[in-house]
Structure formats: structure tokens, C-alpha cells
PyMOL Python script that loads the backbone (N, CA, C, O; Angstrom):
from pymol import cmd

cmd.read_pdbstr("""\
ATOM      1  N   UNK A   1     -25.589   6.887 -25.299  1.00  0.00           N
ATOM      2  CA  UNK A   1     -25.438   8.248 -24.814  1.00  0.00           C
ATOM      3  C   UNK A   1     -26.211   8.495 -23.536  1.00  0.00           C
ATOM      4  O   UNK A   1     -25.884   9.415 -22.785  1.00  0.00           O
ATOM      5  N   UNK A   2     -27.205   7.711 -23.281  1.00  0.00           N
ATOM      6  CA  UNK A   2     -28.058   7.956 -22.113  1.00  0.00           C
ATOM      7  C   UNK A   2     -27.359   7.638 -20.800  1.00  0.00           C
ATOM      8  O   UNK A   2     -27.786   8.128 -19.754  1.00  0.00           O
ATOM      9  N   UNK A   3     -26.300   6.834 -20.819  1.00  0.00           N
ATOM     10  CA  UNK A   3     -25.632   6.450 -19.575  1.00  0.00           C
ATOM     11  C   UNK A   3     -25.043   7.662 -18.861  1.00  0.00           C
ATOM     12  O   UNK A   3     -24.879   7.639 -17.642  1.00  0.00           O
ATOM     13  N   UNK A   4     -24.727   8.705 -19.595  1.00  0.00           N
ATOM     14  CA  UNK A   4     -24.168   9.908 -18.971  1.00  0.00           C
ATOM     15  C   UNK A   4     -25.178  10.596 -18.057  1.00  0.00           C
ATOM     16  O   UNK A   4     -24.797  11.375 -17.184  1.00  0.00           O
ATOM     17  N   UNK A   5     -26.434  10.316 -18.251  1.00  0.00           N
ATOM     18  CA  UNK A   5     -27.484  10.972 -17.476  1.00  0.00           C
ATOM     19  C   UNK A   5     -28.012  10.103 -16.336  1.00  0.00           C
ATOM     20  O   UNK A   5     -28.961  10.486 -15.653  1.00  0.00           O
ATOM     21  N   UNK A   6     -27.411   8.950 -16.130  1.00  0.00           N
ATOM     22  CA  UNK A   6     -27.850   8.078 -15.042  1.00  0.00           C
ATOM     23  C   UNK A   6     -27.342   8.604 -13.713  1.00  0.00           C
ATOM     24  O   UNK A   6     -26.245   9.155 -13.629  1.00  0.00           O
ATOM     25  N   UNK A   7     -28.142   8.430 -12.683  1.00  0.00           N
ATOM     26  CA  UNK A   7     -27.755   8.836 -11.337  1.00  0.00           C
ATOM     27  C   UNK A   7     -26.779   7.812 -10.778  1.00  0.00           C
ATOM     28  O   UNK A   7     -27.142   6.644 -10.644  1.00  0.00           O
ATOM     29  N   UNK A   8     -25.537   8.211 -10.442  1.00  0.00           N
ATOM     30  CA  UNK A   8     -24.562   7.245  -9.925  1.00  0.00           C
ATOM     31  C   UNK A   8     -24.943   6.673  -8.558  1.00  0.00           C
ATOM     32  O   UNK A   8     -24.337   5.699  -8.111  1.00  0.00           O
ATOM     33  N   UNK A   9     -25.929   7.259  -7.895  1.00  0.00           N
ATOM     34  CA  UNK A   9     -26.351   6.734  -6.606  1.00  0.00           C
ATOM     35  C   UNK A   9     -27.340   5.593  -6.713  1.00  0.00           C
ATOM     36  O   UNK A   9     -27.660   4.961  -5.706  1.00  0.00           O
ATOM     37  N   UNK A  10     -27.831   5.313  -7.909  1.00  0.00           N
ATOM     38  CA  UNK A  10     -28.765   4.204  -8.113  1.00  0.00           C
ATOM     39  C   UNK A  10     -27.949   2.954  -8.421  1.00  0.00           C
ATOM     40  O   UNK A  10     -27.066   2.984  -9.278  1.00  0.00           O
ATOM     41  N   UNK A  11     -28.237   1.865  -7.732  1.00  0.00           N
ATOM     42  CA  UNK A  11     -27.431   0.662  -7.888  1.00  0.00           C
ATOM     43  C   UNK A  11     -28.267  -0.573  -7.596  1.00  0.00           C
ATOM     44  O   UNK A  11     -29.354  -0.495  -7.024  1.00  0.00           O
ATOM     45  N   UNK A  12     -27.725  -1.721  -8.009  1.00  0.00           N
ATOM     46  CA  UNK A  12     -28.349  -2.992  -7.654  1.00  0.00           C
ATOM     47  C   UNK A  12     -27.307  -3.814  -6.896  1.00  0.00           C
ATOM     48  O   UNK A  12     -26.116  -3.758  -7.199  1.00  0.00           O
ATOM     49  N   UNK A  13     -27.762  -4.558  -5.932  1.00  0.00           N
ATOM     50  CA  UNK A  13     -26.850  -5.331  -5.083  1.00  0.00           C
ATOM     51  C   UNK A  13     -26.063  -6.356  -5.886  1.00  0.00           C
ATOM     52  O   UNK A  13     -24.865  -6.525  -5.658  1.00  0.00           O
ATOM     53  N   UNK A  14     -26.704  -7.036  -6.813  1.00  0.00           N
ATOM     54  CA  UNK A  14     -25.997  -8.074  -7.565  1.00  0.00           C
ATOM     55  C   UNK A  14     -24.908  -7.466  -8.449  1.00  0.00           C
ATOM     56  O   UNK A  14     -23.797  -7.992  -8.511  1.00  0.00           O
ATOM     57  N   UNK A  15     -25.214  -6.379  -9.124  1.00  0.00           N
ATOM     58  CA  UNK A  15     -24.206  -5.726  -9.954  1.00  0.00           C
ATOM     59  C   UNK A  15     -23.062  -5.212  -9.103  1.00  0.00           C
ATOM     60  O   UNK A  15     -21.897  -5.351  -9.474  1.00  0.00           O
ATOM     61  N   UNK A  16     -23.386  -4.621  -7.970  1.00  0.00           N
ATOM     62  CA  UNK A  16     -22.376  -4.114  -7.042  1.00  0.00           C
ATOM     63  C   UNK A  16     -21.403  -5.230  -6.638  1.00  0.00           C
ATOM     64  O   UNK A  16     -20.187  -5.039  -6.662  1.00  0.00           O
ATOM     65  N   UNK A  17     -21.944  -6.385  -6.272  1.00  0.00           N
ATOM     66  CA  UNK A  17     -21.099  -7.504  -5.836  1.00  0.00           C
ATOM     67  C   UNK A  17     -20.278  -8.083  -6.986  1.00  0.00           C
ATOM     68  O   UNK A  17     -19.113  -8.431  -6.795  1.00  0.00           O
ATOM     69  N   UNK A  18     -20.868  -8.189  -8.173  1.00  0.00           N
ATOM     70  CA  UNK A  18     -20.123  -8.702  -9.337  1.00  0.00           C
ATOM     71  C   UNK A  18     -18.962  -7.784  -9.698  1.00  0.00           C
ATOM     72  O   UNK A  18     -17.856  -8.250  -9.973  1.00  0.00           O
ATOM     73  N   UNK A  19     -19.213  -6.490  -9.697  1.00  0.00           N
ATOM     74  CA  UNK A  19     -18.154  -5.538 -10.036  1.00  0.00           C
ATOM     75  C   UNK A  19     -17.033  -5.611  -8.999  1.00  0.00           C
ATOM     76  O   UNK A  19     -15.856  -5.602  -9.362  1.00  0.00           O
ATOM     77  N   UNK A  20     -17.381  -5.684  -7.726  1.00  0.00           N
ATOM     78  CA  UNK A  20     -16.363  -5.793  -6.677  1.00  0.00           C
ATOM     79  C   UNK A  20     -15.561  -7.085  -6.830  1.00  0.00           C
ATOM     80  O   UNK A  20     -14.345  -7.084  -6.643  1.00  0.00           O
ATOM     81  N   UNK A  21     -16.234  -8.183  -7.170  1.00  0.00           N
ATOM     82  CA  UNK A  21     -15.547  -9.454  -7.371  1.00  0.00           C
ATOM     83  C   UNK A  21     -14.580  -9.376  -8.544  1.00  0.00           C
ATOM     84  O   UNK A  21     -13.426  -9.789  -8.423  1.00  0.00           O
ATOM     85  N   UNK A  22     -15.037  -8.849  -9.676  1.00  0.00           N
ATOM     86  CA  UNK A  22     -14.164  -8.730 -10.846  1.00  0.00           C
ATOM     87  C   UNK A  22     -13.009  -7.776 -10.579  1.00  0.00           C
ATOM     88  O   UNK A  22     -11.889  -8.018 -11.030  1.00  0.00           O
ATOM     89  N   UNK A  23     -13.268  -6.703  -9.857  1.00  0.00           N
ATOM     90  CA  UNK A  23     -12.199  -5.776  -9.485  1.00  0.00           C
ATOM     91  C   UNK A  23     -11.147  -6.522  -8.665  1.00  0.00           C
ATOM     92  O   UNK A  23      -9.950  -6.403  -8.928  1.00  0.00           O
ATOM     93  N   UNK A  24     -11.593  -7.283  -7.681  1.00  0.00           N
ATOM     94  CA  UNK A  24     -10.667  -8.015  -6.828  1.00  0.00           C
ATOM     95  C   UNK A  24      -9.872  -9.068  -7.577  1.00  0.00           C
ATOM     96  O   UNK A  24      -8.690  -9.268  -7.297  1.00  0.00           O
ATOM     97  N   UNK A  25     -10.502  -9.742  -8.524  1.00  0.00           N
ATOM     98  CA  UNK A  25      -9.815 -10.794  -9.267  1.00  0.00           C
ATOM     99  C   UNK A  25      -8.749 -10.251 -10.208  1.00  0.00           C
ATOM    100  O   UNK A  25      -7.938 -11.018 -10.728  1.00  0.00           O
ATOM    101  N   UNK A  26      -8.738  -8.965 -10.430  1.00  0.00           N
ATOM    102  CA  UNK A  26      -7.703  -8.348 -11.260  1.00  0.00           C
ATOM    103  C   UNK A  26      -6.411  -8.109 -10.476  1.00  0.00           C
ATOM    104  O   UNK A  26      -5.425  -7.627 -11.034  1.00  0.00           O
ATOM    105  N   UNK A  27      -6.417  -8.444  -9.196  1.00  0.00           N
ATOM    106  CA  UNK A  27      -5.268  -8.200  -8.330  1.00  0.00           C
ATOM    107  C   UNK A  27      -4.702  -9.515  -7.815  1.00  0.00           C
ATOM    108  O   UNK A  27      -5.427 -10.489  -7.610  1.00  0.00           O
ATOM    109  N   UNK A  28      -3.397  -9.518  -7.613  1.00  0.00           N
ATOM    110  CA  UNK A  28      -2.747 -10.725  -7.105  1.00  0.00           C
ATOM    111  C   UNK A  28      -3.263 -11.065  -5.712  1.00  0.00           C
ATOM    112  O   UNK A  28      -3.551 -12.224  -5.416  1.00  0.00           O
ATOM    113  N   UNK A  29      -3.377 -10.073  -4.876  1.00  0.00           N
ATOM    114  CA  UNK A  29      -3.962 -10.250  -3.540  1.00  0.00           C
ATOM    115  C   UNK A  29      -5.475 -10.045  -3.690  1.00  0.00           C
ATOM    116  O   UNK A  29      -6.011  -8.992  -3.344  1.00  0.00           O
ATOM    117  N   UNK A  30      -6.145 -11.075  -4.212  1.00  0.00           N
ATOM    118  CA  UNK A  30      -7.525 -10.914  -4.638  1.00  0.00           C
ATOM    119  C   UNK A  30      -8.500 -10.652  -3.491  1.00  0.00           C
ATOM    120  O   UNK A  30      -9.494  -9.952  -3.682  1.00  0.00           O
ATOM    121  N   UNK A  31      -8.235 -11.199  -2.305  1.00  0.00           N
ATOM    122  CA  UNK A  31      -9.155 -10.946  -1.180  1.00  0.00           C
ATOM    123  C   UNK A  31      -9.119  -9.468  -0.813  1.00  0.00           C
ATOM    124  O   UNK A  31     -10.161  -8.840  -0.625  1.00  0.00           O
ATOM    125  N   UNK A  32      -7.913  -8.921  -0.713  1.00  0.00           N
ATOM    126  CA  UNK A  32      -7.780  -7.482  -0.444  1.00  0.00           C
ATOM    127  C   UNK A  32      -8.407  -6.676  -1.579  1.00  0.00           C
ATOM    128  O   UNK A  32      -9.019  -5.636  -1.338  1.00  0.00           O
ATOM    129  N   UNK A  33      -8.255  -7.155  -2.819  1.00  0.00           N
ATOM    130  CA  UNK A  33      -8.841  -6.470  -3.958  1.00  0.00           C
ATOM    131  C   UNK A  33     -10.356  -6.443  -3.907  1.00  0.00           C
ATOM    132  O   UNK A  33     -10.969  -5.426  -4.233  1.00  0.00           O
ATOM    133  N   UNK A  34     -10.970  -7.549  -3.502  1.00  0.00           N
ATOM    134  CA  UNK A  34     -12.436  -7.592  -3.389  1.00  0.00           C
ATOM    135  C   UNK A  34     -12.898  -6.644  -2.283  1.00  0.00           C
ATOM    136  O   UNK A  34     -13.878  -5.917  -2.454  1.00  0.00           O
ATOM    137  N   UNK A  35     -12.197  -6.652  -1.157  1.00  0.00           N
ATOM    138  CA  UNK A  35     -12.560  -5.751  -0.056  1.00  0.00           C
ATOM    139  C   UNK A  35     -12.450  -4.299  -0.510  1.00  0.00           C
ATOM    140  O   UNK A  35     -13.342  -3.491  -0.249  1.00  0.00           O
ATOM    141  N   UNK A  36     -11.353  -3.973  -1.188  1.00  0.00           N
ATOM    142  CA  UNK A  36     -11.203  -2.605  -1.702  1.00  0.00           C
ATOM    143  C   UNK A  36     -12.274  -2.292  -2.741  1.00  0.00           C
ATOM    144  O   UNK A  36     -12.798  -1.178  -2.769  1.00  0.00           O
ATOM    145  N   UNK A  37     -12.602  -3.251  -3.588  1.00  0.00           N
ATOM    146  CA  UNK A  37     -13.669  -3.046  -4.567  1.00  0.00           C
ATOM    147  C   UNK A  37     -14.997  -2.741  -3.904  1.00  0.00           C
ATOM    148  O   UNK A  37     -15.747  -1.884  -4.372  1.00  0.00           O
ATOM    149  N   UNK A  38     -15.291  -3.438  -2.817  1.00  0.00           N
ATOM    150  CA  UNK A  38     -16.517  -3.160  -2.066  1.00  0.00           C
ATOM    151  C   UNK A  38     -16.483  -1.757  -1.463  1.00  0.00           C
ATOM    152  O   UNK A  38     -17.473  -1.026  -1.510  1.00  0.00           O
ATOM    153  N   UNK A  39     -15.343  -1.395  -0.901  1.00  0.00           N
ATOM    154  CA  UNK A  39     -15.220  -0.070  -0.290  1.00  0.00           C
ATOM    155  C   UNK A  39     -15.275   1.044  -1.326  1.00  0.00           C
ATOM    156  O   UNK A  39     -15.937   2.059  -1.111  1.00  0.00           O
ATOM    157  N   UNK A  40     -14.587   0.864  -2.445  1.00  0.00           N
ATOM    158  CA  UNK A  40     -14.611   1.884  -3.497  1.00  0.00           C
ATOM    159  C   UNK A  40     -16.013   2.002  -4.094  1.00  0.00           C
ATOM    160  O   UNK A  40     -16.475   3.107  -4.380  1.00  0.00           O
ATOM    161  N   UNK A  41     -16.679   0.886  -4.279  1.00  0.00           N
ATOM    162  CA  UNK A  41     -18.045   0.915  -4.788  1.00  0.00           C
ATOM    163  C   UNK A  41     -18.991   1.618  -3.837  1.00  0.00           C
ATOM    164  O   UNK A  41     -19.824   2.423  -4.252  1.00  0.00           O
ATOM    165  N   UNK A  42     -18.856   1.309  -2.556  1.00  0.00           N
ATOM    166  CA  UNK A  42     -19.677   1.963  -1.533  1.00  0.00           C
ATOM    167  C   UNK A  42     -19.434   3.468  -1.551  1.00  0.00           C
ATOM    168  O   UNK A  42     -20.375   4.256  -1.459  1.00  0.00           O
ATOM    169  N   UNK A  43     -18.164   3.864  -1.671  1.00  0.00           N
ATOM    170  CA  UNK A  43     -17.821   5.285  -1.712  1.00  0.00           C
ATOM    171  C   UNK A  43     -18.454   5.967  -2.926  1.00  0.00           C
ATOM    172  O   UNK A  43     -18.983   7.073  -2.815  1.00  0.00           O
ATOM    173  N   UNK A  44     -18.399   5.314  -4.069  1.00  0.00           N
ATOM    174  CA  UNK A  44     -18.986   5.888  -5.277  1.00  0.00           C
ATOM    175  C   UNK A  44     -20.496   6.058  -5.143  1.00  0.00           C
ATOM    176  O   UNK A  44     -21.058   7.046  -5.615  1.00  0.00           O
ATOM    177  N   UNK A  45     -21.148   5.100  -4.504  1.00  0.00           N
ATOM    178  CA  UNK A  45     -22.602   5.181  -4.334  1.00  0.00           C
ATOM    179  C   UNK A  45     -22.978   6.255  -3.327  1.00  0.00           C
ATOM    180  O   UNK A  45     -23.881   7.056  -3.570  1.00  0.00           O
ATOM    181  N   UNK A  46     -22.284   6.269  -2.196  1.00  0.00           N
ATOM    182  CA  UNK A  46     -22.608   7.240  -1.148  1.00  0.00           C
ATOM    183  C   UNK A  46     -22.332   8.666  -1.611  1.00  0.00           C
ATOM    184  O   UNK A  46     -23.130   9.571  -1.364  1.00  0.00           O
ATOM    185  N   UNK A  47     -21.202   8.861  -2.281  1.00  0.00           N
ATOM    186  CA  UNK A  47     -20.840  10.204  -2.758  1.00  0.00           C
ATOM    187  C   UNK A  47     -21.535  10.562  -4.069  1.00  0.00           C
ATOM    188  O   UNK A  47     -21.546  11.723  -4.478  1.00  0.00           O
ATOM    189  N   UNK A  48     -22.114   9.553  -4.722  1.00  0.00           N
ATOM    190  CA  UNK A  48     -22.736   9.737  -6.042  1.00  0.00           C
ATOM    191  C   UNK A  48     -21.733  10.317  -7.034  1.00  0.00           C
ATOM    192  O   UNK A  48     -22.053  11.188  -7.844  1.00  0.00           O
ATOM    193  N   UNK A  49     -20.500   9.799  -6.941  1.00  0.00           N
ATOM    194  CA  UNK A  49     -19.410  10.326  -7.756  1.00  0.00           C
ATOM    195  C   UNK A  49     -18.377   9.227  -7.992  1.00  0.00           C
ATOM    196  O   UNK A  49     -17.723   8.772  -7.053  1.00  0.00           O
ATOM    197  N   UNK A  50     -18.234   8.805  -9.234  1.00  0.00           N
ATOM    198  CA  UNK A  50     -17.270   7.760  -9.571  1.00  0.00           C
ATOM    199  C   UNK A  50     -15.845   8.259  -9.339  1.00  0.00           C
ATOM    200  O   UNK A  50     -14.954   7.478  -9.006  1.00  0.00           O
ATOM    201  N   UNK A  51     -15.636   9.562  -9.518  1.00  0.00           N
ATOM    202  CA  UNK A  51     -14.298  10.115  -9.309  1.00  0.00           C
ATOM    203  C   UNK A  51     -13.816   9.925  -7.870  1.00  0.00           C
ATOM    204  O   UNK A  51     -12.616   9.765  -7.647  1.00  0.00           O
ATOM    205  N   UNK A  52     -14.703   9.938  -6.912  1.00  0.00           N
ATOM    206  CA  UNK A  52     -14.320   9.718  -5.515  1.00  0.00           C
ATOM    207  C   UNK A  52     -13.666   8.344  -5.363  1.00  0.00           C
ATOM    208  O   UNK A  52     -12.663   8.203  -4.663  1.00  0.00           O
ATOM    209  N   UNK A  53     -14.233   7.342  -6.014  1.00  0.00           N
ATOM    210  CA  UNK A  53     -13.659   5.997  -5.954  1.00  0.00           C
ATOM    211  C   UNK A  53     -12.320   5.949  -6.683  1.00  0.00           C
ATOM    212  O   UNK A  53     -11.383   5.306  -6.212  1.00  0.00           O
ATOM    213  N   UNK A  54     -12.224   6.615  -7.815  1.00  0.00           N
ATOM    214  CA  UNK A  54     -10.965   6.647  -8.558  1.00  0.00           C
ATOM    215  C   UNK A  54      -9.855   7.316  -7.782  1.00  0.00           C
ATOM    216  O   UNK A  54      -8.719   6.842  -7.781  1.00  0.00           O
ATOM    217  N   UNK A  55     -10.174   8.411  -7.121  1.00  0.00           N
ATOM    218  CA  UNK A  55      -9.171   9.111  -6.309  1.00  0.00           C
ATOM    219  C   UNK A  55      -8.774   8.258  -5.110  1.00  0.00           C
ATOM    220  O   UNK A  55      -7.596   8.205  -4.755  1.00  0.00           O
ATOM    221  N   UNK A  56      -9.739   7.591  -4.482  1.00  0.00           N
ATOM    222  CA  UNK A  56      -9.423   6.706  -3.355  1.00  0.00           C
ATOM    223  C   UNK A  56      -8.504   5.570  -3.807  1.00  0.00           C
ATOM    224  O   UNK A  56      -7.585   5.191  -3.081  1.00  0.00           O
ATOM    225  N   UNK A  57      -8.744   5.035  -4.986  1.00  0.00           N
ATOM    226  CA  UNK A  57      -7.893   3.968  -5.523  1.00  0.00           C
ATOM    227  C   UNK A  57      -6.481   4.493  -5.778  1.00  0.00           C
ATOM    228  O   UNK A  57      -5.505   3.809  -5.470  1.00  0.00           O
ATOM    229  N   UNK A  58      -6.362   5.692  -6.333  1.00  0.00           N
ATOM    230  CA  UNK A  58      -5.046   6.284  -6.576  1.00  0.00           C
ATOM    231  C   UNK A  58      -4.291   6.522  -5.269  1.00  0.00           C
ATOM    232  O   UNK A  58      -3.087   6.276  -5.194  1.00  0.00           O
ATOM    233  N   UNK A  59      -4.986   6.994  -4.251  1.00  0.00           N
ATOM    234  CA  UNK A  59      -4.353   7.222  -2.946  1.00  0.00           C
ATOM    235  C   UNK A  59      -3.904   5.900  -2.338  1.00  0.00           C
ATOM    236  O   UNK A  59      -2.820   5.821  -1.759  1.00  0.00           O
ATOM    237  N   UNK A  60      -4.725   4.862  -2.463  1.00  0.00           N
ATOM    238  CA  UNK A  60      -4.346   3.540  -1.964  1.00  0.00           C
ATOM    239  C   UNK A  60      -3.080   3.052  -2.661  1.00  0.00           C
ATOM    240  O   UNK A  60      -2.165   2.551  -2.008  1.00  0.00           O
ATOM    241  N   UNK A  61      -3.025   3.197  -3.993  1.00  0.00           N
ATOM    242  CA  UNK A  61      -1.838   2.767  -4.734  1.00  0.00           C
ATOM    243  C   UNK A  61      -0.602   3.561  -4.326  1.00  0.00           C
ATOM    244  O   UNK A  61       0.482   2.993  -4.197  1.00  0.00           O
ATOM    245  N   UNK A  62      -0.753   4.863  -4.123  1.00  0.00           N
ATOM    246  CA  UNK A  62       0.372   5.696  -3.695  1.00  0.00           C
ATOM    247  C   UNK A  62       0.888   5.257  -2.327  1.00  0.00           C
ATOM    248  O   UNK A  62       2.094   5.129  -2.120  1.00  0.00           O
ATOM    249  N   UNK A  63      -0.030   5.030  -1.406  1.00  0.00           N
ATOM    250  CA  UNK A  63       0.387   4.599  -0.055  1.00  0.00           C
ATOM    251  C   UNK A  63       1.050   3.221  -0.092  1.00  0.00           C
ATOM    252  O   UNK A  63       2.021   2.980   0.626  1.00  0.00           O
ATOM    253  N   UNK A  64       0.531   2.322  -0.922  1.00  0.00           N
ATOM    254  CA  UNK A  64       1.146   1.010  -1.050  1.00  0.00           C
ATOM    255  C   UNK A  64       2.541   1.139  -1.647  1.00  0.00           C
ATOM    256  O   UNK A  64       3.471   0.468  -1.198  1.00  0.00           O
ATOM    257  N   UNK A  65       2.695   1.993  -2.653  1.00  0.00           N
ATOM    258  CA  UNK A  65       4.008   2.199  -3.270  1.00  0.00           C
ATOM    259  C   UNK A  65       5.008   2.748  -2.257  1.00  0.00           C
ATOM    260  O   UNK A  65       6.157   2.307  -2.218  1.00  0.00           O
ATOM    261  N   UNK A  66       4.586   3.689  -1.453  1.00  0.00           N
ATOM    262  CA  UNK A  66       5.475   4.238  -0.431  1.00  0.00           C
ATOM    263  C   UNK A  66       5.864   3.169   0.586  1.00  0.00           C
ATOM    264  O   UNK A  66       7.020   3.093   1.002  1.00  0.00           O
ATOM    265  N   UNK A  67       4.899   2.345   0.984  1.00  0.00           N
ATOM    266  CA  UNK A  67       5.198   1.255   1.913  1.00  0.00           C
ATOM    267  C   UNK A  67       6.197   0.286   1.308  1.00  0.00           C
ATOM    268  O   UNK A  67       7.148  -0.119   1.977  1.00  0.00           O
ATOM    269  N   UNK A  68       5.998  -0.087   0.067  1.00  0.00           N
ATOM    270  CA  UNK A  68       6.897  -1.034  -0.601  1.00  0.00           C
ATOM    271  C   UNK A  68       8.312  -0.476  -0.631  1.00  0.00           C
ATOM    272  O   UNK A  68       9.268  -1.196  -0.341  1.00  0.00           O
ATOM    273  N   UNK A  69       8.455   0.784  -0.974  1.00  0.00           N
ATOM    274  CA  UNK A  69       9.782   1.391  -1.079  1.00  0.00           C
ATOM    275  C   UNK A  69      10.439   1.521   0.290  1.00  0.00           C
ATOM    276  O   UNK A  69      11.605   1.161   0.451  1.00  0.00           O
ATOM    277  N   UNK A  70       9.713   2.027   1.271  1.00  0.00           N
ATOM    278  CA  UNK A  70      10.285   2.246   2.608  1.00  0.00           C
ATOM    279  C   UNK A  70      10.590   0.925   3.311  1.00  0.00           C
ATOM    280  O   UNK A  70      11.654   0.776   3.912  1.00  0.00           O
ATOM    281  N   UNK A  71       9.674  -0.024   3.240  1.00  0.00           N
ATOM    282  CA  UNK A  71       9.835  -1.290   3.964  1.00  0.00           C
ATOM    283  C   UNK A  71      10.582  -2.336   3.144  1.00  0.00           C
ATOM    284  O   UNK A  71      10.960  -3.382   3.672  1.00  0.00           O
ATOM    285  N   UNK A  72      10.797  -2.066   1.874  1.00  0.00           N
ATOM    286  CA  UNK A  72      11.458  -3.055   1.016  1.00  0.00           C
ATOM    287  C   UNK A  72      10.595  -4.284   0.776  1.00  0.00           C
ATOM    288  O   UNK A  72      11.112  -5.379   0.556  1.00  0.00           O
ATOM    289  N   UNK A  73       9.289  -4.102   0.819  1.00  0.00           N
ATOM    290  CA  UNK A  73       8.350  -5.222   0.648  1.00  0.00           C
ATOM    291  C   UNK A  73       7.988  -5.369  -0.819  1.00  0.00           C
ATOM    292  O   UNK A  73       6.835  -5.183  -1.206  1.00  0.00           O
ATOM    293  N   UNK A  74       8.980  -5.704  -1.630  1.00  0.00           N
ATOM    294  CA  UNK A  74       8.789  -5.745  -3.089  1.00  0.00           C
ATOM    295  C   UNK A  74       7.939  -6.915  -3.557  1.00  0.00           C
ATOM    296  O   UNK A  74       7.612  -6.998  -4.741  1.00  0.00           O
ATOM    297  N   UNK A  75       7.572  -7.823  -2.655  1.00  0.00           N
ATOM    298  CA  UNK A  75       6.720  -8.934  -3.053  1.00  0.00           C
ATOM    299  C   UNK A  75       5.339  -8.447  -3.491  1.00  0.00           C
ATOM    300  O   UNK A  75       4.628  -9.160  -4.199  1.00  0.00           O
ATOM    301  N   UNK A  76       4.957  -7.245  -3.078  1.00  0.00           N
ATOM    302  CA  UNK A  76       3.672  -6.713  -3.504  1.00  0.00           C
ATOM    303  C   UNK A  76       3.694  -6.239  -4.961  1.00  0.00           C
ATOM    304  O   UNK A  76       2.640  -6.019  -5.558  1.00  0.00           O
ATOM    305  N   UNK A  77       4.887  -6.082  -5.530  1.00  0.00           N
ATOM    306  CA  UNK A  77       5.003  -5.607  -6.908  1.00  0.00           C
ATOM    307  C   UNK A  77       5.351  -6.721  -7.888  1.00  0.00           C
ATOM    308  O   UNK A  77       5.514  -6.464  -9.081  1.00  0.00           O
ATOM    309  N   UNK A  78       5.465  -7.937  -7.407  1.00  0.00           N
ATOM    310  CA  UNK A  78       5.838  -9.044  -8.291  1.00  0.00           C
ATOM    311  C   UNK A  78       4.624  -9.538  -9.041  1.00  0.00           C
ATOM    312  O   UNK A  78       4.728 -10.469  -9.839  1.00  0.00           O
TER     313      UNK A  78
END
""", "prot")
cmd.dss("prot")
cmd.show_as("cartoon", "prot")
cmd.util.cbc("prot")
cmd.orient("prot")
């Protein structure tokens, strides 16, 4: 129960990098995934709000979906 009271702006470099790596490895384009994981993590720390990272991820997915549909680049969805 105590995790709810932790300051989201407090972080450790090793944990930050591990989480970004695991986030990236969950994606087919893993290098882009790691870069996005680093950016989303940085956003969460700077804003002290995990929701900021979640919303940024949702916006990224929406923009990618629009690109795939408009450009016919369906290889990103395989």
C-alpha cells in the first residue's frame, strides 16, 4: 500500500534503463521501442506523473495508426 505515496519524481538510473529496455523489447521495432521508453520515462519523471507518459504513448499509437492507414504501411502492424 505504501507505493501509492511514493514521489514519482524519485528514480534510479539503473531501474530507469531496465524499464526502458523491457518496454522496448515488447515491440517488434525494439530500437524505436527503447527510445520511446526512455522518452516516456523521462516525461514521467519530469512531470512527476505516470499519466503523462501513458497519454504520450496513446498519442504515439494513434499517430502511428493514422500513418499506417494513410500510407498503407501495414508492415508496422504485422
